[in-house]
BAFI-3210 file (N, C-alpha, C; in Angstrom, 3 decimals, decimal comma, padded with zeros to 6 digits):
// residues 171
n [1|2|3|4|5|6|7|8|9|10|11|12|13|14|15|16|17|18|19|20|21|22|23|24|25|26|27|28|29|30|31|32|33|34|35|36|37|38|39|40|41|42|43|44|45|46|47|48|49|50|51|52|53|54|55|56|57|58|59|60|61|62|63|64|65|66|67|68|69|70|71|72|73|74|75|76|77|78|79|80|81|82|83|84|85|86|87|88|89|90|91|92|93|94|95|96|97|98|99|100|101|102|103|104|105|106|107|108|109|110|111|112|113|114|115|116|117|118|119|120|121|122|123|124|125|126|127|128|129|130|131|132|133|134|135|136|137|138|139|140|141|142|143|144|145|146|147|148|149|150|151|152|153|154|155|156|157|158|159|160|161|162|163|164|165|166|167|168|169|170|171]
n.u [045,427|046,032|047,988|046,934|044,268|043,405|043,689|041,839|039,459|039,323|038,980|036,491|034,881|035,132|033,963|031,341|030,590|030,673|028,628|026,379|026,405|025,885|023,306|021,636|018,581|017,205|016,730|014,686|011,743|010,728|012,280|012,908|014,619|016,491|017,157|020,062|021,653|021,198|022,045|022,417|022,551|023,235|022,750|024,037|023,379|025,578|026,502|024,709|024,912|026,085|029,032|028,448|026,219|027,066|027,396|024,980|021,495|019,989|019,275|021,371|021,421|023,009|023,568|021,752|018,450|016,460|014,442|012,478|010,978|010,069|010,145|011,221|013,214|016,567|018,660|018,921|017,984|019,192|018,586|020,322|019,798|020,155|018,834|018,608|017,259|015,508|012,672|009,326|007,042|004,963|005,702|006,537|008,436|008,798|009,213|009,411|009,465|010,423|010,092|010,015|010,488|008,157|006,031|003,878|005,187|006,055|004,923|006,225|005,757|007,013|006,936|008,831|009,670|011,753|014,729|017,623|020,856|023,073|026,298|026,381|024,280|021,773|018,784|017,833|016,574|015,239|014,597|013,335|012,873|010,232|010,214|012,873|013,918|015,486|018,729|021,196|019,500|018,420|016,591|014,800|014,227|013,952|012,370|012,734|011,007|010,346|007,687|005,190|002,765|000,340|000,834|002,277|005,048|008,205|010,881|012,656|014,165|015,418|016,257|018,336|016,919|014,263|012,418|011,241|010,180|007,867|007,085|006,501|004,300|002,287|001,720]
n.v [001,682|001,036|-001,475|-002,209|-001,366|-003,013|-005,508|-005,240|-005,047|-007,610|-009,128|-008,128|-009,058|-011,824|-012,078|-011,304|-013,406|-015,556|-014,813|-014,935|-017,658|-018,779|-018,032|-019,696|-021,409|-024,224|-027,377|-029,161|-028,963|-030,444|-031,408|-031,397|-029,841|-031,615|-034,241|-035,815|-037,603|-040,063|-043,210|-045,829|-049,398|-052,634|-055,705|-058,860|-062,228|-062,933|-060,442|-059,375|-060,751|-060,761|-060,985|-061,490|-063,055|-065,622|-066,578|-066,331|-066,766|-064,592|-061,739|-058,967|-055,512|-053,473|-050,037|-049,285|-048,878|-051,142|-051,831|-053,927|-054,787|-057,364|-059,003|-061,549|-062,085|-061,363|-060,566|-058,009|-054,797|-051,983|-048,955|-046,455|-044,223|-041,037|-038,828|-035,327|-034,314|-035,880|-038,065|-037,052|-038,263|-040,821|-040,375|-041,230|-043,147|-042,872|-044,525|-044,181|-045,844|-046,122|-048,701|-049,541|-047,713|-045,190|-046,160|-045,796|-044,843|-047,259|-047,405|-047,487|-047,683|-047,078|-047,348|-046,232|-047,334|-046,837|-044,765|-044,319|-045,261|-042,943|-041,827|-042,836|-044,334|-045,367|-045,178|-048,029|-049,179|-051,820|-053,159|-056,085|-059,615|-060,111|-057,449|-056,813|-057,234|-058,752|-060,272|-057,877|-055,706|-052,295|-049,510|-047,331|-044,718|-042,947|-041,771|-040,505|-039,840|-038,198|-038,130|-036,532|-037,505|-036,670|-036,671|-034,627|-033,536|-033,644|-033,864|-034,517|-036,304|-037,039|-039,168|-038,419|-038,887|-038,653|-036,628|-033,613|-030,248|-029,825|-032,453|-033,332|-031,795|-033,001|-035,268]
n.w [003,123|006,478|008,176|010,712|010,512|008,470|009,648|011,742|010,300|009,253|011,615|012,395|010,299|010,680|013,241|012,612|010,898|012,707|014,501|012,816|012,183|014,699|015,043|013,670|013,349|015,185|013,576|014,175|016,159|018,213|020,281|023,737|026,267|028,742|028,550|028,986|027,468|024,852|023,990|021,670|021,222|019,977|021,623|022,284|023,530|025,166|025,869|027,709|030,061|033,348|035,417|038,098|037,998|037,721|040,226|041,448|040,736|040,304|038,370|038,012|037,895|038,705|039,091|037,223|035,774|034,300|031,500|029,421|026,297|025,981|028,768|029,351|027,554|026,862|024,941|022,398|020,986|022,491|024,368|026,000|028,478|029,939|032,193|032,848|035,036|037,767|037,273|038,040|040,635|039,381|036,803|033,378|030,997|027,566|024,579|021,208|018,161|014,826|012,784|010,114|007,167|006,318|007,751|010,645|013,921|016,486|019,837|023,060|026,488|029,757|033,259|035,716|038,990|040,558|040,821|038,718|039,993|041,580|040,665|038,099|037,087|034,701|032,666|031,037|028,146|026,467|023,293|022,883|022,179|019,875|019,059|018,725|016,220|013,315|013,167|012,744|013,001|013,065|014,340|012,096|012,839|015,982|019,015|022,217|025,208|028,301|030,431|032,510|035,058|033,967|031,288|030,145|028,304|029,613|028,986|025,976|023,291|020,060|017,232|014,375|011,979|012,719|012,002|010,343|011,185|009,579|009,014|011,594|012,347|010,980|012,368]
ca.u [044,886|047,105|047,932|046,037|042,888|043,125|043,519|040,587|038,331|039,267|038,378|035,076|034,231|035,088|032,954|030,020|030,311|030,378|027,303|025,377|026,395|025,277|021,901|020,865|017,573|017,209|015,954|013,491|011,217|010,094|013,164|012,729|015,827|016,341|017,756|021,504|022,080|020,583|022,948|021,803|023,524|022,735|023,402|023,837|023,166|026,794|026,689|023,796|025,180|027,110|029,843|027,811|025,185|027,679|027,307|023,581|020,595|019,295|019,840|021,810|021,572|023,858|022,917|020,833|017,058|016,333|013,128|012,526|009,657|009,752|011,001|011,848|014,290|017,566|019,327|018,084|018,496|019,025|018,778|020,858|019,293|020,471|018,033|019,243|016,492|014,745|011,251|008,445|006,220|003,963|006,262|006,732|009,404|008,130|010,104|008,715|010,424|009,987|010,749|010,094|010,239|006,811|005,011|003,850|006,070|005,540|005,084|006,453|005,768|007,537|006,760|009,845|009,355|013,011|015,604|018,960|021,821|023,938|026,233|026,542|023,110|021,023|017,624|018,202|015,334|015,584|013,641|013,712|011,861|009,788|010,532|014,318|014,281|016,362|020,154|021,735|018,480|018,414|015,415|014,987|014,237|013,424|012,192|012,598|010,384|010,013|006,428|004,684|001,585|-000,740|001,241|003,038|006,431|009,178|012,153|012,559|015,304|015,123|017,327|018,455|015,905|012,920|011,553|011,400|008,997|006,708|006,654|005,975|002,983|001,316|001,457]
ca.v [001,238|000,590|-002,883|-002,329|-001,243|-004,231|-006,596|-004,983|-005,382|-009,086|-009,606|-007,761|-009,985|-013,126|-011,989|-011,287|-014,774|-016,382|-014,449|-015,461|-019,113|-019,114|-017,652|-020,639|-022,064|-025,687|-027,982|-029,788|-028,229|-031,318|-031,784|-030,609|-030,005|-032,415|-035,549|-035,606|-038,353|-041,338|-044,024|-047,101|-050,453|-054,004|-056,562|-060,292|-062,933|-062,868|-059,063|-058,995|-061,558|-060,181|-061,969|-061,839|-064,061|-066,941|-066,981|-066,361|-066,837|-063,321|-060,764|-057,772|-054,388|-052,452|-048,749|-049,036|-049,320|-051,796|-052,213|-054,658|-054,975|-058,739|-059,184|-062,863|-062,175|-060,339|-059,968|-057,110|-053,458|-051,235|-047,510|-046,045|-042,852|-040,299|-037,614|-034,259|-034,191|-037,105|-038,068|-036,857|-039,450|-041,097|-040,088|-042,380|-043,072|-043,257|-044,745|-044,382|-046,411|-046,387|-049,947|-049,587|-046,393|-044,963|-046,668|-045,016|-045,384|-048,082|-046,681|-048,329|-046,869|-047,741|-046,556|-046,631|-047,160|-046,426|-043,899|-044,901|-044,907|-041,792|-040,867|-043,458|-045,112|-044,940|-045,954|-048,886|-049,662|-052,793|-053,756|-057,493|-060,517|-059,792|-056,052|-056,643|-057,336|-059,854|-060,026|-056,608|-054,684|-051,039|-048,725|-046,265|-043,492|-043,127|-040,594|-040,813|-038,754|-038,368|-037,406|-036,583|-038,361|-036,188|-036,813|-033,459|-033,889|-032,940|-033,902|-035,364|-036,306|-037,951|-039,442|-037,487|-039,153|-038,621|-035,809|-032,161|-029,607|-030,058|-033,835|-033,475|-031,176|-033,908|-036,427]
ca.w [004,386|007,360|008,569|011,873|010,033|007,696|010,624|012,458|009,431|009,185|012,865|012,362|009,372|011,349|014,310|011,967|010,445|013,882|015,013|011,884|012,327|015,978|015,009|012,877|014,172|015,237|012,496|014,733|017,301|019,188|021,381|024,949|027,075|029,950|028,305|028,856|026,286|024,482|023,175|021,318|020,949|019,863|022,619|022,125|024,802|025,984|026,324|028,778|031,244|034,224|036,141|039,373|037,761|037,829|041,634|041,859|039,585|040,196|037,439|038,721|036,969|039,294|039,313|036,114|035,810|033,004|030,999|028,153|025,705|026,360|029,951|029,446|026,566|027,163|023,784|021,614|020,673|023,736|024,444|027,296|028,613|031,169|032,322|033,622|036,278|038,029|036,930|039,193|040,921|038,350|035,483|032,496|029,911|026,328|023,454|019,940|017,226|013,455|012,391|008,652|006,609|005,792|008,682|011,892|014,964|017,588|021,093|024,233|027,713|030,946|034,473|036,694|040,403|041,181|040,038|038,545|041,034|041,329|039,566|036,787|036,688|033,524|032,261|029,914|027,545|025,440|022,368|022,940|021,639|018,515|018,745|018,539|014,809|012,925|012,970|013,225|012,729|013,816|013,974|011,115|013,632|017,331|019,860|023,642|025,966|029,711|030,620|033,875|035,236|033,098|029,893|029,671|027,985|030,447|028,268|024,784|022,361|018,964|016,282|013,261|010,963|013,280|011,159|010,270|011,755|008,705|009,236|012,942|012,454|010,369|013,250]
c.u [046,037|046,906|046,968|044,576|042,484|042,867|042,198|039,387|038,200|038,607|036,884|034,302|034,092|034,030|031,546|029,639|029,955|028,997|026,196|025,273|025,720|023,782|021,044|019,854|017,729|016,329|014,646|013,043|010,647|011,020|012,945|013,942|015,528|016,850|019,247|022,056|021,193|021,583|022,228|022,868|022,807|023,487|023,021|023,673|024,385|027,008|025,829|023,987|026,310|027,837|029,171|026,738|025,745|027,534|025,877|022,711|019,861|020,028|020,157|022,070|022,490|023,069|021,883|019,415|016,755|014,877|013,328|011,105|009,165|010,662|011,721|013,024|015,272|018,302|018,371|018,782|018,167|019,303|019,217|020,577|019,680|019,642|018,779|018,574|015,731|013,282|010,417|007,651|005,135|004,458|006,503|007,823|008,707|009,181|009,246|009,759|009,772|010,787|010,997|009,719|008,826|005,693|005,014|004,732|005,320|005,840|005,211|006,558|006,237|007,385|007,788|009,366|010,586|013,756|016,933|019,894|022,702|025,385|026,185|025,323|022,367|019,703|018,063|016,913|015,694|014,404|014,071|012,576|011,522|010,144|012,015|014,739|015,256|017,815|020,639|020,777|018,666|017,161|015,765|015,109|013,645|013,256|011,986|012,000|010,228|008,767|005,983|003,408|000,424|-000,389|001,986|004,496|007,377|010,528|011,987|013,803|014,968|016,326|017,267|017,315|014,477|011,982|011,929|010,169|007,734|006,179|005,963|004,592|001,907|000,973|000,324]
c.v [000,679|-000,880|-003,105|-002,254|-002,482|-005,415|-006,440|-005,346|-006,900|-009,654|-009,294|-008,699|-011,372|-013,136|-012,003|-012,678|-015,684|-016,082|-014,981|-016,971|-019,528|-018,822|-018,625|-021,363|-023,581|-026,228|-028,543|-029,050|-029,142|-031,802|-030,838|-030,890|-030,827|-033,838|-035,309|-036,335|-039,571|-042,035|-045,322|-048,122|-051,801|-054,853|-058,018|-060,932|-062,831|-061,466|-058,709|-059,806|-060,926|-061,287|-062,393|-062,905|-065,479|-067,475|-067,001|-066,366|-065,523|-062,378|-059,481|-056,663|-053,304|-051,181|-048,424|-049,516|-049,840|-052,157|-052,940|-054,806|-056,401|-059,080|-060,526|-063,032|-061,033|-059,773|-059,059|-055,795|-052,560|-049,745|-047,182|-044,563|-042,281|-039,022|-036,594|-034,096|-035,488|-036,952|-037,790|-038,139|-039,603|-040,827|-041,370|-042,087|-043,603|-043,372|-045,021|-044,785|-046,609|-047,595|-050,004|-048,216|-046,304|-045,484|-045,836|-045,655|-046,274|-047,329|-047,681|-047,411|-047,703|-046,800|-047,011|-046,389|-046,699|-045,467|-044,616|-044,417|-043,748|-042,242|-041,512|-044,231|-044,496|-045,702|-046,733|-049,506|-050,571|-053,192|-055,213|-058,345|-060,140|-058,369|-055,830|-056,681|-058,479|-059,406|-058,726|-055,458|-053,476|-050,287|-047,652|-044,933|-043,797|-041,770|-041,082|-039,598|-039,170|-037,513|-037,513|-037,427|-037,949|-036,257|-035,630|-033,874|-033,008|-032,831|-034,835|-035,213|-037,323|-038,143|-038,447|-037,666|-039,093|-037,755|-034,354|-031,530|-029,818|-031,468|-033,976|-032,852|-032,065|-035,078|-036,163]
c.w [005,219|007,735|009,744|011,441|009,252|008,627|011,382|011,589|009,256|010,435|012,898|011,444|010,002|012,453|013,720|011,482|011,614|014,450|014,118|012,037|013,618|015,987|014,207|013,762|014,160|014,125|013,031|015,980|018,380|020,290|022,545|025,829|028,319|029,785|028,081|027,637|026,087|023,581|022,861|020,950|020,890|020,884|022,382|023,501|025,717|026,552|027,527|030,053|032,039|034,982|037,438|039,201|037,780|039,253|042,148|040,607|039,366|039,241|038,204|037,710|037,522|039,550|038,231|036,422|034,412|032,718|029,682|027,618|025,926|027,534|030,032|028,474|026,804|025,954|023,013|021,324|021,862|023,564|025,871|027,452|029,968|031,151|033,176|034,980|036,520|037,614|038,180|039,475|039,858|036,940|034,701|031,480|028,661|025,235|022,230|018,915|015,871|012,985|010,888|008,122|006,031|006,679|009,942|012,963|015,954|018,877|022,236|025,447|028,893|032,133|035,508|038,124|041,180|040,258|039,831|039,649|040,616|041,442|038,186|036,292|035,515|033,460|031,032|029,391|026,384|024,589|022,254|022,398|020,198|018,109|018,443|017,080|014,574|012,813|013,586|012,927|013,635|013,427|012,941|011,854|015,006|018,004|021,287|024,338|027,419|029,934|032,066|033,909|034,333|031,615|029,322|029,464|028,794|029,750|027,081|023,930|021,273|018,065|015,139|012,254|011,490|012,456|011,181|010,893|010,902|008,898|010,580|013,087|011,856|011,281|014,182]
res [m|s|r|a|a|s|q|a|s|r|w|a|a|l|a|a|l|l|l|v|a|c|d|t|p|d|i|s|t|d|e|v|a|g|v|s|y|v|h|e|r|r|r|a|a|a|d|v|t|r|a|t|e|a|y|s|t|k|e|d|h|g|a|d|i|v|f|r|t|d|p|s|v|r|p|g|h|y|f|y|v|k|l|a|e|p|l|p|p|g|g|r|l|v|l|e|v|v|r|v|e|g|r|p|p|e|r|h|e|f|t|p|s|l|r|p|g|f|p|f|g|e|y|v|i|g|l|t|g|a|q|a|g|e|g|k|w|r|p|v|a|w|r|f|s|a|v|d|a|r|g|k|v|l|a|a|k|h|s|f|l|w|g|t|p|a|d|l|s|a|r]
***
């Protein structure tokens, strides 16, 4: 076999492997495109205070739209969410959180009246107060959804441990 034929067969084998790898189906079927990202982070009292609050007593969120499960408490576990498309009028943000393995998820709904500022604004959803957990608690699993006024899911993203298609069909 000539060197050119040998090289061509190697490239053909590599291309076949790449095509097979790209054809692997998604593990979960409940994600709906439209959520650019969801980042989570624990925030202490010092983390949620802005410098502008030293000059005024009003809380300033900048370009972000902030929701908390307990509006009077600021420290907690926060989710930073960026949607690819704006929510339609009457749309809601839904955060489902599994606090303890084997228990059903807690559901928290928020209805934004404003959109985050362009280009860096985000929806910031905080589990605060009793929902924040003790110390450095983190949820076992979570799912974020954007739904319209009738409850149709427009966009959704979940954590790795949220479930498999078999688990999701049982819910």
